[in-house]
C-alpha positions in Angstrom: 30.3 -51.2 3.4 29.4 -48.4 1.1 31.2 -51.3 -1.7 28.9 -53.9 -0.5 26.3 -51.1 -1.3 26.6 -50.2 -4.2 28.2 -53.3 -5.8 24.0 -54.5 -3.8 22.0 -51.9 -5.1 24.0 -49.2 -8.6 24.8 -53.1 -10.5 21.0 -54.1 -9.8 19.9 -50.8 -11.3 18.4 -49.8 -8.3 19.8 -46.1 -7.9 21.7 -44.3 -10.0 24.3 -42.9 -7.4 26.4 -39.6 -9.3 30.0 -39.4 -8.5 29.7 -36.5 -6.2 26.8 -38.3 -4.6 29.2 -41.2 -4.3 32.0 -39.3 -2.7 30.0 -37.6 -0.5 28.4 -40.5 1.1 32.4 -41.6 1.1 32.6 -38.1 3.2 30.4 -39.6 6.6 32.6 -42.0 7.7 35.4 -39.2 8.0 33.1 -36.3 9.8 32.0 -39.8 11.9 34.8 -40.4 12.8 36.0 -36.3 13.5 33.4 -35.8 15.5 34.2 -38.7 18.0 37.6 -38.2 17.8 37.4 -34.4 18.9 33.9 -35.7 22.0 37.0 -37.6 22.8 40.0 -35.6 23.4 38.4 -32.0 23.8 35.7 -33.8 26.4 36.1 -31.5 29.6 38.0 -28.6 27.7 35.4 -28.1 25.1 32.5 -26.5 24.9 29.9 -28.3 23.5 28.8 -25.1 20.8 32.1 -24.9 19.4 32.7 -28.6 18.9 28.7 -28.6 16.8 30.0 -24.9 15.0 33.5 -27.6 13.9 31.4 -29.8 13.0 29.4 -28.2 10.8 32.8 -25.8 9.5 34.0 -29.4 8.5 31.3 -30.6 6.3 30.8 -27.5 5.0 34.7 -27.4 4.1 34.1 -30.8 2.8 31.3 -30.5 0.5 33.2 -27.3 -0.9 36.2 -29.8 -1.1 34.1 -32.1 -3.2 32.6 -29.3 -4.9 35.5 -27.9 -6.2 37.2 -31.1 -7.1 34.3 -31.7 -9.5 34.8 -28.5 -10.9 38.8 -29.7 -11.3 37.5 -32.9 -13.1 35.5 -31.8 -15.7 37.4 -28.7 -16.5 41.1 -31.3 -16.6 39.1 -34.1 -18.4 39.1 -32.5 -21.9 42.9 -32.4 -21.5 43.1 -35.9 -21.1 42.0 -36.9 -23.5 43.1 -34.8 -26.0 47.1 -36.0 -24.2 46.2 -39.7 -24.8 45.5 -39.3 -29.1 
């Protein structure tokens, strides 16, 4: 589905999405999946407030991981290009 969105809008020049934005959009289904599984599995045992905090923590963890990965790619990209020459 995300690929169809990208193909329709990005290739047409309508949306100028950055790689960071695309990575974040790619994680939305993951957060939804974890949320659904948590709600189905721990329905009676898990307080709602704890579930909300777990989802918020997961979302921030994914955002931090995306930023760290982007920083890692920026820092290692020049050394990879030098090695290819």
